[in-house]
C-alpha positions as CSV (number, residue, x, y, z in Angstrom):
1,M,-12.1,-114.2,-23.3
2,V,-15.0,-115.8,-25.2
3,S,-15.0,-119.6,-25.3
4,S,-15.2,-121.4,-28.7
5,V,-17.4,-124.1,-27.1
6,G,-20.4,-124.1,-25.0
7,P,-23.8,-122.5,-25.4
8,Q,-24.3,-119.8,-28.0
9,I,-26.7,-116.9,-27.4
10,L,-28.5,-115.2,-30.3
11,V,-29.0,-111.5,-29.5
12,V,-31.8,-110.0,-31.6
13,E,-31.8,-106.2,-31.1
14,D,-32.0,-103.4,-33.6
15,D,-30.9,-100.7,-31.2
16,T,-27.1,-100.5,-31.6
17,A,-26.5,-99.2,-28.1
18,V,-28.6,-101.9,-26.4
19,R,-27.1,-104.6,-28.7
20,N,-23.6,-103.5,-27.8
21,L,-24.4,-103.4,-24.1
22,I,-25.7,-107.0,-24.2
23,S,-22.9,-108.2,-26.4
24,T,-20.2,-106.6,-24.2
25,T,-21.9,-108.1,-21.1
26,L,-22.0,-111.6,-22.7
27,D,-18.3,-111.2,-23.8
28,S,-17.2,-110.2,-20.3
29,C,-18.8,-113.4,-18.9
30,G,-17.3,-115.6,-21.6
31,Y,-20.6,-116.4,-23.4
32,R,-20.5,-117.0,-27.2
33,H,-23.0,-115.0,-29.1
34,I,-24.2,-113.9,-32.5
35,S,-26.4,-111.0,-33.4
36,A,-29.3,-110.2,-35.6
37,T,-31.0,-106.8,-36.1
38,T,-34.2,-107.9,-37.9
39,G,-36.9,-110.6,-37.4
40,H,-36.0,-112.3,-40.6
41,A,-32.3,-112.4,-39.8
42,A,-33.2,-113.7,-36.3
43,I,-35.3,-116.6,-37.8
44,A,-32.5,-117.4,-40.3
45,A,-29.8,-117.3,-37.5
46,A,-32.0,-119.5,-35.3
47,A,-32.3,-122.0,-38.1
48,T,-28.7,-122.1,-39.3
49,Q,-26.6,-121.2,-36.3
50,N,-28.2,-123.5,-33.7
51,P,-28.1,-121.1,-30.8
52,S,-28.9,-122.4,-27.3
53,V,-30.9,-119.3,-26.2
54,M,-32.4,-116.3,-28.0
55,L,-32.5,-112.8,-26.4
56,L,-35.3,-111.1,-28.4
57,D,-36.4,-107.5,-28.6
58,L,-40.0,-107.2,-29.7
59,G,-39.8,-103.9,-31.6
60,L,-37.9,-105.0,-34.7
61,P,-37.9,-102.9,-37.9
62,D,-39.3,-105.6,-40.2
63,M,-41.7,-107.6,-38.0
64,D,-43.0,-107.8,-34.5
65,G,-40.9,-109.9,-32.2
66,V,-44.0,-111.9,-31.1
67,N,-44.2,-113.1,-34.7
68,V,-40.5,-114.2,-34.5
69,V,-41.4,-116.3,-31.4
70,R,-44.4,-117.9,-33.2
71,K,-42.3,-118.7,-36.3
72,V,-39.4,-120.2,-34.3
73,R,-41.8,-122.2,-32.1
74,T,-43.1,-124.1,-35.3
75,W,-39.8,-126.0,-35.4
76,S,-37.7,-125.2,-32.3
77,Q,-38.0,-125.4,-28.5
78,M,-34.9,-123.1,-28.0
79,P,-35.5,-120.9,-25.0
80,I,-36.5,-117.4,-25.9
81,I,-36.0,-114.6,-23.4
82,V,-37.8,-111.4,-24.5
83,V,-36.0,-108.2,-23.7
84,S,-38.3,-105.3,-24.5
85,A,-39.4,-101.8,-23.6
86,R,-43.0,-103.0,-23.7
87,C,-44.0,-103.2,-20.1
88,E,-47.8,-103.6,-20.3
89,D,-49.1,-106.9,-18.9
90,T,-50.9,-107.6,-22.2
91,D,-47.6,-107.4,-24.1
92,K,-45.9,-109.7,-21.7
93,I,-48.8,-112.2,-21.7
94,E,-49.0,-112.2,-25.5
95,A,-45.2,-112.9,-25.9
96,L,-45.3,-115.6,-23.2
97,D,-48.4,-117.2,-24.7
98,A,-46.8,-117.2,-28.1
99,G,-44.0,-119.3,-26.7
100,A,-41.4,-117.0,-25.0
101,D,-39.9,-118.6,-21.9
102,D,-39.1,-115.4,-20.0
103,Y,-39.6,-111.6,-20.2
104,L,-37.3,-108.8,-19.1
105,T,-38.4,-105.2,-19.4
106,K,-36.1,-102.4,-20.5
107,P,-34.4,-100.7,-18.8
108,F,-32.8,-103.7,-17.2
109,S,-29.8,-104.4,-15.0
110,V,-27.1,-106.5,-16.6
111,G,-27.0,-108.5,-13.4
112,E,-30.7,-109.5,-13.9
113,L,-30.1,-110.3,-17.6
114,L,-27.2,-112.5,-16.7
115,A,-29.1,-114.3,-13.9
116,R,-32.0,-115.1,-16.4
117,V,-29.5,-116.4,-18.9
118,R,-27.8,-118.6,-16.2
119,V,-31.2,-119.9,-15.1
120,T,-32.1,-120.8,-18.7
121,L,-28.8,-122.5,-19.3
122,R,-29.1,-124.5,-16.1
123,R,-32.6,-125.6,-17.2
124,L,-31.2,-126.6,-20.6
125,E,-28.4,-128.6,-19.0
126,H,-30.9,-130.4,-16.8
127,L,-33.1,-131.2,-19.8
128,F,-30.0,-132.4,-21.7
129,D,-29.0,-134.7,-18.9
130,D,-32.6,-136.1,-18.7
131,N,-32.7,-136.7,-22.4
132,Q,-29.3,-138.4,-22.4
133,A,-30.6,-140.8,-19.7
134,A,-33.8,-141.5,-21.5
135,A,-31.9,-142.0,-24.8
136,S,-29.6,-144.6,-23.2
137,S,-32.4,-147.2,-23.0
138,F,-35.4,-148.4,-24.9
139,V,-38.5,-149.9,-23.2
140,N,-41.5,-151.5,-24.9
141,G,-43.6,-153.7,-22.7
142,D,-41.4,-156.4,-21.2
143,L,-38.6,-155.5,-23.7
144,R,-35.9,-153.3,-22.2
145,I,-32.7,-152.5,-24.1
146,D,-29.7,-150.8,-22.4
147,Y,-27.8,-149.2,-25.3
148,A,-24.8,-148.3,-23.3
149,A,-24.3,-151.9,-22.1
150,A,-25.4,-153.3,-25.5
151,A,-27.6,-155.7,-23.5
152,S,-31.2,-156.6,-22.9
153,P,-31.6,-157.3,-19.2
154,S,-34.7,-159.2,-18.0
155,S,-35.8,-160.6,-14.7
156,E,-34.3,-164.0,-15.7
157,R,-31.1,-163.1,-17.5
158,T,-29.2,-160.5,-19.5
159,S,-28.7,-161.0,-23.2
160,C,-25.9,-159.3,-25.2
161,I,-27.2,-157.6,-28.3
162,S,-25.4,-158.0,-31.6
163,P,-26.8,-156.5,-34.8
164,P,-28.6,-159.7,-35.9
165,S,-30.1,-160.3,-32.5
166,S,-31.1,-156.7,-32.2
167,T,-33.2,-157.0,-35.3
168,K,-35.1,-160.0,-33.8
169,L,-35.6,-158.1,-30.5
170,L,-36.7,-154.9,-32.0
171,W,-38.9,-156.2,-34.8
172,P,-42.0,-156.8,-32.6
173,A,-41.8,-153.2,-31.3
174,F,-41.6,-151.7,-34.8
175,R,-44.0,-154.0,-36.6
176,G,-46.9,-152.0,-38.0
177,K,-45.1,-148.7,-37.5
178,R,-43.5,-148.4,-40.8
179,D,-42.3,-144.8,-41.5
180,K,-43.4,-143.8,-38.0
181,V,-40.3,-144.8,-36.0
182,L,-37.5,-145.6,-38.4
183,T,-36.3,-143.5,-41.3
184,H,-35.3,-146.6,-43.4
185,P,-37.1,-149.8,-44.3
186,V,-37.0,-152.6,-41.8
187,H,-37.6,-156.2,-43.0
188,P,-38.6,-159.0,-40.7
189,P,-35.7,-161.2,-39.7
190,A,-35.8,-164.8,-40.9
191,G,-38.1,-166.9,-38.7
192,L,-40.5,-164.1,-37.7
């Protein structure tokens, strides 16, 4: 049974038999997935469906898969695993240098495909955990704000942060960085 939550995998493959094999394999392991059969459809799905991972064939009917990698890399760091019949080192190197994260040659075993998907998803989970930890606090010089605790601990004392006091605390960090850090105007608090 396929879960309605969790990572979603974009399968980009124009060969029906290979696409069905990959889809059936993903289904049997409970992975959510969507499919695209062309490069343009893959780019559109990557932009609108927010997949966690892309499995990408290079030999697509409308564009080379390496160009899909290049286009997606202009706005996304979603992991891309190439699954291709191209087995020359030059093809692998070109795809990896363009931004692919991994490369699996056809024919492949479903066990190896699944192992590569699991490794990629573990790496994503680890990155997500690191980003969550980094996003839970703000540090600028001596100023440290713990968002989860709504406090600004210092070596001397911990201050609770309310909206008015947060403006006074954050203003020095944002001064001179208009439109660089915030997406809305910030005006200096009274007294600064």
